[in-house]
C-alpha positions in Angstrom: -22.4 64.4 30.0 -21.6 67.3 31.6 -23.2 71.0 31.4 -20.9 73.7 32.7 -18.4 74.5 30.0 -15.1 76.4 30.3 -12.6 76.7 33.1 -8.9 76.2 31.7 -7.7 72.9 31.8 -4.3 72.1 33.6 -3.4 69.4 31.4 0.3 67.6 32.0 1.4 64.5 30.1 1.9 62.1 33.0 4.8 59.7 32.3 4.0 56.4 34.0 6.8 53.7 33.1 4.6 50.8 32.4 5.4 47.5 31.1 3.7 44.1 30.4 4.5 41.8 32.5 4.0 38.3 31.7 6.2 35.6 29.2 5.1 37.3 26.2 6.4 40.5 27.3 9.9 38.9 28.9 10.5 37.2 25.3 9.9 40.6 23.3 7.0 38.8 21.6 4.6 40.4 19.4 1.6 40.8 22.3 2.5 44.1 24.2 2.2 47.6 24.5 2.2 49.5 21.3 5.3 51.8 21.5 4.4 53.8 18.8 1.0 55.3 20.4 1.4 58.0 22.6 4.2 58.0 24.9 5.6 53.9 25.0 2.0 52.7 24.5 0.2 54.7 26.6 -1.7 58.5 26.6 -2.5 59.5 29.8 -3.0 63.2 31.0 -3.8 65.2 34.2 -7.1 66.5 34.4 -6.1 69.1 37.2 -9.3 69.4 38.7 -9.4 69.7 42.4 -7.0 67.4 44.6 -5.2 64.8 42.6 -5.8 61.9 45.1 -9.6 62.6 44.2 -8.6 60.9 40.7 -7.4 57.7 42.1 -10.6 56.2 42.2 -12.2 57.9 39.2 -14.5 55.6 37.2 -13.3 56.0 33.1 -15.5 55.9 30.1 -14.6 55.6 26.9 -15.8 55.6 23.3 -14.1 55.0 19.7 -15.5 57.6 16.9 -15.7 56.5 13.3 -12.5 58.4 12.4 -10.4 56.7 15.0 -10.3 59.2 17.6 -11.0 58.1 21.2 -12.9 60.1 23.8 -12.1 59.6 27.3 -14.7 60.6 30.1 -13.6 60.4 34.0 -15.3 62.4 37.1 -13.9 63.3 40.2 -14.4 61.1 43.3 -18.3 62.5 44.8 -19.4 63.5 41.2 -17.9 66.9 41.9 -16.8 67.8 38.1 -15.4 66.1 34.7 -13.4 66.3 32.0 -13.9 65.1 28.7 -10.6 64.5 27.0 -10.3 63.6 22.8 -7.1 61.6 22.0 -6.1 60.7 17.8 -5.1 57.6 16.3 -1.4 57.9 17.9 -2.7 58.7 21.2 -2.0 62.6 21.0 -4.3 65.0 22.5 -6.5 66.3 19.7 -5.8 70.0 21.0 -8.9 70.9 18.3 -11.5 69.7 20.9 -12.5 72.1 23.8 -9.6 73.7 25.2 -6.6 72.1 24.1 -7.7 68.8 23.7 -10.2 68.6 27.2 -14.0 69.9 27.5 -14.7 70.6 31.8 -18.2 70.3 32.7 -19.3 70.9 36.1 -22.9 71.0 36.2 -26.1 70.2 34.2 -29.3 71.8 34.5 -28.4 73.0 37.8 -26.7 70.2 39.3 -23.2 68.6 40.0 -22.1 66.1 37.1 -20.8 62.9 36.8 -20.4 60.5 34.0 -22.0 57.4 33.7 -21.4 56.6 29.9 -19.9 58.1 27.1 -20.6 57.3 23.3 -20.6 58.7 19.7 -22.5 58.7 16.7 -21.8 58.5 13.1 -21.5 61.9 12.7 -19.2 62.5 15.3 -21.6 64.0 17.8 -20.3 62.9 21.5 -23.3 62.0 24.1 -22.8 61.5 28.0 -24.9 60.1 30.3 -25.2 61.6 33.9 -26.8 60.4 36.8 -30.0 61.5 35.5 -29.1 63.7 32.4 -27.9 63.3 28.8 -25.3 66.1 27.5 -24.4 66.2 23.6 -21.0 67.8 22.4 -20.6 68.4 18.9 -17.3 67.4 17.2 -15.4 70.6 18.7 -16.5 69.7 22.0 -19.2 72.7 22.6 -23.2 71.7 24.0 -24.9 70.8 20.6 -27.8 73.8 20.5 -29.8 70.8 18.0 -30.0 68.9 21.7 -32.4 69.6 24.5 -33.9 72.8 22.6 -30.6 74.7 22.3 -29.3 73.9 25.8 -27.4 70.5 24.9 -28.9 69.4 27.6 -31.8 66.9 28.6 -33.2 65.4 31.6 -35.7 62.6 30.2 -39.1 62.8 31.3 -39.1 58.8 32.4 -42.3 57.4 33.5 -43.3 57.3 37.1 -42.9 53.3 38.1 -46.4 51.5 38.6 -46.7 50.3 42.0 -49.2 47.5 42.7 -51.5 48.0 45.2 -53.8 46.2 47.1 -57.6 47.3 47.2 -58.0 50.2 49.2 -54.7 51.1 49.4 -52.9 54.2 48.4 -49.7 54.7 46.6 -46.4 55.7 48.7 -46.1 59.7 48.2 -42.1 59.2 48.4 -40.0 60.9 45.9 -39.1 59.5 42.4 -35.6 59.2 41.2 -33.7 58.1 38.0 -30.5 56.6 37.4 -28.6 56.4 34.1 -26.0 53.5 34.0 -24.9 52.8 30.3 -25.9 54.7 27.1 -25.0 54.0 23.0 -25.9 56.0 20.0 -27.5 53.9 17.0 -26.8 53.9 13.4 -29.8 56.4 13.1 -28.4 58.9 15.9 -31.0 58.1 18.1 -29.7 57.6 22.0 -30.4 54.7 23.9 -29.9 54.7 27.7 -30.4 52.1 30.6 -30.5 52.5 34.3 -33.1 52.5 36.8 -36.5 54.1 38.2 -36.8 54.4 41.9 -40.0 55.3 44.0 -39.4 55.3 47.6 -41.9 53.2 49.9 -42.8 52.8 53.3 -42.6 48.9 53.0 -39.8 48.3 50.1 -38.6 50.6 47.5 -40.2 50.0 44.4 -37.2 50.0 41.5 -37.9 49.4 37.8 -35.4 49.1 35.6 -35.5 50.5 32.1 -34.4 51.2 28.7 -35.2 53.9 27.0 -34.5 55.4 23.7 -34.4 59.3 22.9 -34.6 61.3 19.3 -31.8 62.5 18.0 -33.0 66.4 19.3 -33.1 64.7 22.9 -37.0 63.4 23.3 -38.4 60.3 23.9 -39.1 58.1 20.6 -42.3 57.0 20.5 -41.4 54.2 18.3 -39.6 52.1 20.8 -41.6 50.5 23.8 -44.3 52.5 25.6 -43.9 56.3 24.6 -40.2 55.6 24.2 -39.4 53.3 27.3 -39.6 50.2 28.3 -40.0 49.4 31.9 -39.1 46.4 33.5 -40.9 44.7 36.7 -42.1 46.9 39.3 -42.9 44.1 41.9 -39.3 43.6 41.9 -36.5 45.9 43.0 -34.7 46.1 39.2 -31.8 48.0 37.9 -30.4 47.4 33.9 -26.9 48.0 34.2 -25.4 47.5 30.7 -26.8 47.8 27.0 -25.1 47.3 23.7 -26.0 48.0 20.2 -26.9 44.2 18.0 -27.8 44.2 14.1 -30.6 45.4 12.6 -31.1 48.0 15.5 -31.8 45.5 18.1 -30.2 46.1 21.9 -28.6 43.7 24.1 -29.2 44.5 27.6 -28.6 43.2 31.2 -30.3 44.0 34.2 -30.5 42.5 37.8 -33.9 41.9 39.9 -34.5 41.5 43.7 -37.2 41.2 45.8 -37.5 44.2 47.9 -33.7 44.2 48.1 -33.6 40.8 50.4 -33.8 38.2 48.2 -31.3 36.3 46.1 -30.2 38.6 43.4 -30.8 37.6 39.9 -29.3 38.8 36.7 -30.7 38.3 33.1 -29.6 39.2 29.6 -32.0 40.3 27.2 -32.4 41.2 23.5 -35.0 43.6 22.1 -35.8 44.5 18.9 -35.4 47.8 17.1 -39.1 48.6 18.7 -38.5 47.4 22.2 -40.3 43.9 21.7 -38.4 41.2 23.7 -36.7 38.9 21.4 -34.9 36.3 24.0 -34.0 36.3 27.4 -31.3 34.4 29.4 -31.5 33.8 33.1 -27.6 33.8 34.4 -28.9 32.2 37.6 -28.9 28.9 35.8 -25.9 26.4 36.5 -24.1 26.4 33.4 -21.1 24.2 32.9 -18.4 24.6 35.7 -19.9 27.6 37.2 -23.1 28.1 39.0 -24.3 32.1 38.3 -26.3 34.0 40.8 -25.0 32.1 44.0 -25.4 33.6 47.5 -22.2 35.9 46.8 -23.9 36.8 43.7 -21.1 36.1 41.2 -23.5 36.7 38.2 -23.8 40.2 39.0 -23.2 41.9 35.5 -19.6 43.8 34.6 -20.0 44.1 31.1 -21.9 43.2 28.0 -21.0 43.4 24.1 -22.2 42.1 20.5 -19.8 40.8 18.1 -20.2 41.5 14.2 -22.6 38.3 13.5 -24.9 38.7 16.2 -23.8 36.9 19.4 -23.8 38.4 22.6 -20.5 38.0 24.9 -20.4 39.2 28.8 -18.6 39.1 31.7 -19.9 38.7 35.3 -18.5 40.3 38.4 -16.7 37.2 39.6 -15.0 37.1 35.9 -16.8 34.3 33.8 -16.9 35.1 30.2 -19.8 33.6 28.4 -21.3 33.9 24.7 -25.1 33.7 23.4 -25.8 32.8 20.2 -28.2 34.9 18.0 -31.2 32.7 19.7 -30.1 33.4 23.3 -28.5 29.9 24.2 -25.1 29.4 25.0 -22.8 28.7 22.2 -21.6 25.2 22.9 -18.1 25.9 20.7 -17.2 28.7 23.6 -15.1 28.0 26.3 -16.8 24.6 28.2 -20.4 24.9 27.5 -20.7 28.4 26.4 -18.2 30.0 29.4 -15.2 30.4 30.7 -13.6 30.9 33.7 -11.4 33.6 33.8 -8.4 33.6 36.5 -6.7 37.1 37.6 -4.1 36.8 40.5 -4.8 38.9 43.6 -8.1 40.3 44.0 -9.6 41.1 40.5 -12.7 43.6 39.4 -13.9 42.9 36.0 -15.1 46.0 34.4 -15.2 46.0 30.5 -15.6 43.5 27.7 -15.5 44.0 24.2 -15.9 41.5 20.9 -13.1 41.9 18.2 -14.6 41.1 14.5 -12.9 37.3 14.3 -15.0 36.5 17.5 -12.3 37.1 20.0 -13.1 38.7 23.5 -11.0 41.1 25.2 -11.9 41.8 29.2 -10.3 44.4 31.2 -10.5 45.4 34.7 -8.2 46.1 38.0 -6.6 43.8 40.6 -5.6 44.7 44.2 -2.1 43.6 45.7 -1.3 44.7 49.4 2.4 45.1 50.8 3.6 45.6 53.9 3.8 49.5 53.0 0.3 50.0 50.7 -2.2 48.4 48.7 -1.8 48.4 44.9 -4.2 48.3 41.9 -2.8 47.3 38.5 -5.1 47.4 35.2 -5.0 44.3 33.1 -6.0 42.7 29.7 -7.4 39.7 29.0 -7.5 38.0 25.5 -9.5 34.9 24.9 -9.6 33.7 21.2 -13.0 32.7 19.3 -13.4 29.2 21.2 -13.1 30.9 24.4 -9.4 29.6 25.1 -6.8 32.0 26.1 -4.7 33.4 23.8 -1.6 32.1 23.3 2.0 33.8 24.0 -0.5 36.6 25.6 1.1 37.4 29.0 0.3 34.8 31.8 -2.3 32.3 30.6 -3.9 35.3 28.4 -3.8 38.1 30.8 -1.5 41.1 30.9 -1.1 43.2 33.6 -0.2 46.8 34.1 2.1 48.2 36.5 4.3 51.0 36.6 7.2 51.6 39.1 7.5 50.6 42.3 4.8 52.7 44.1 2.8 53.4 41.1 -0.7 51.8 40.0 -2.8 51.7 37.2 -6.7 50.8 36.6 -8.7 49.3 34.1 -12.1 50.3 33.0 -13.0 49.9 29.2 -12.0 47.2 27.0 -12.3 48.7 22.7 -11.3 46.2 20.2 -9.3 47.6 17.4 -9.8 45.3 14.7 -8.4 42.0 15.2 -4.9 43.3 15.6 -5.0 45.6 18.7 -6.9 46.8 21.6 -7.1 49.8 23.8 -7.9 50.0 27.6 -8.9 53.0 29.1 -8.3 53.5 33.1 -5.8 55.5 35.0 -2.2 55.6 36.2 0.0 57.5 38.6 2.6 56.7 41.3 2.2 57.0 45.0 6.1 57.0 46.1 6.9 59.4 43.2 4.0 61.8 44.1 2.9 61.5 41.0 -0.8 62.7 40.5 -2.9 59.9 39.1 -4.3 60.7 35.7 -6.6 58.8 32.9 -6.2 58.0 29.3 -5.5 54.8 27.2 -2.9 52.1 27.1 -2.7 50.4 23.6 -1.8 46.9 22.9 -0.8 44.7 19.7 -2.3 41.4 19.2 -1.2 38.8 17.1 -4.0 37.9 15.4 -2.0 34.4 13.7 -2.4 33.0 17.6 -4.8 30.9 17.8 
């Protein structure tokens, strides 16, 4: 997702002594960090861009390539530059990528760049979304000349949100802005982005969530939606936060609506056909089982969405409610309690990623904060639920394993990737405050025992 390439990357292996805490780790069970991966289960590098502390809150994005390599993207706080790193199957830097395994992107089309998502196509091409641009890299990490008319980057020409006007009313003259929040690549190499289009108004900002599909060359795909774009109701302040690929070219999306940014937020998951037509929608503000979505505190805000191999949609909300929707858009009664499971993580958890394994089991990752008299430490966690929506037995504490380093250390978890039914990757950050070890970005790999159901 970055445009300006080059600038040597100063890379250093960041040794973070991570341990999995919980009953399984204490007993030396089979659910633990995979010690054959990277260095004792972790593959972390220090990007070497600016002050190291700026990386502590960096949002990390990751995508798995067809050949088993994993690409990780992260930005400095404030979006003042970014790094793309590629690891091989064993957690080692792929030094054939970019410069010694790293690509540096600082500006794209004249503006500072920060990643908002990353995806890898079947041909190995990497696409990265920025705030309002998309960048394509070839397998070696260079800008792809087939994309954006040779520049390797495009700023999609999305339509201006239509603003409903009363008779005689003139449209507001405020600026129009776009934001991209997620990106995927389908089997045909087409690129799907989601986010919000904004138009300022003296009365109320007009936002319209959108889903857009680009061709492999970067132009809007006319066979999708209207001219390549599906715009949601501009009467509401809307933002589309996540998109996932579904069978037969369909797309599962999650967006929020809020009247003039003062009403109660409402969240909705929707399935679109390969041509952008709605198949079904599910309002997550409905009271379901023991959990009420869309309460005043807005626990139903989207945190992640994924689609499993049979086409069921799994999601996790910002308050840790995990649910599964069948292919007709109804809650799966065989998952959790009435289709949902309330995932409990101690401390102050922040849920950020979800993945579905081939056998229907679900992985959820995020970070939690724990305060001491000296400092506040963030630690990453990985939760594993069975296909029935129950915590995996023997995996940490009630299905949750927490990562922590030596005293003063901290980790964060942002993306979860299922590696078949027996392993999982978590993309995030790690560092040590007391030892003054700068935070780095990378991967943690876990071994799961598929026999435990």
